[in-house]
N, C-alpha and C positions, 0 to 999 in steps of 0.2 A: 504494500500500500504506500502510495506516495504521500508526501507531506500535504500536498494540496487536497488529496482525497480525505486524509485524516482531518484536516481543518474543516472541510465541508461537512463531514459526519459530526464533528464536535459542535459546529454551529447548529446543525439540524437537531442534534440531541438537546442542546440548550433551549431551542425554540419549543420542542415537543414537551420538555420538562416544565417549561413555563405554562404552556397550555394545559398540561395535566394539573398543575397547581391552581390555575384559574378555574378549571372545572370543579376541583374540590371546593373552592369558595362558592361557586354558583350552586352546587348541590346543597351545601350547608345553608346558603341564603334561602333557597327554595324550601328546604325543610323547616327552617326557622320562621318563614313568613306565614305559616299556617295554611297556605294554599296547597291543596292536595291535588296537584296536576301529575298524576301517575305517568301519563304518556311522556311528558317533558322530562320527568325524573328518570324514566327508563332510557330515554334517548341520551341524556347526559351521562348516565352510568355506562351505557354501551360505548359511547365515544371515549370515555375515560379508559375503559378496558382496551380499546383499540390502540390508544396512545401508549398504554403500558406495554403492550406487545411490541409496538414499533420501537419504543425506547429500549426494550430488552434486545431486540434484533441489532440495533446500532451499537449498544454496549458490547454485545458478543463480537461484532465485527471489529471493534476497536481493541479488544483484548486478544493478544496472541495466544494461539493454541500451544500449551506447554504440556508435553507428555513427560511425566515423572518416571 
């Protein structure tokens, strides 16, 4: 992996991590508001899981495979 590719992945990782945190806040705000919009809550949680999977994929790509 070249330095440019690694920088690109790290920038994408930072962006996805921020979006994941923002979704945490949005989910908490929706839950605290007392409005029970189950469809919206489900969509937010699904997107959060998708982000988590994408974050994990990028982290795996950034860590070298080391066989002990």
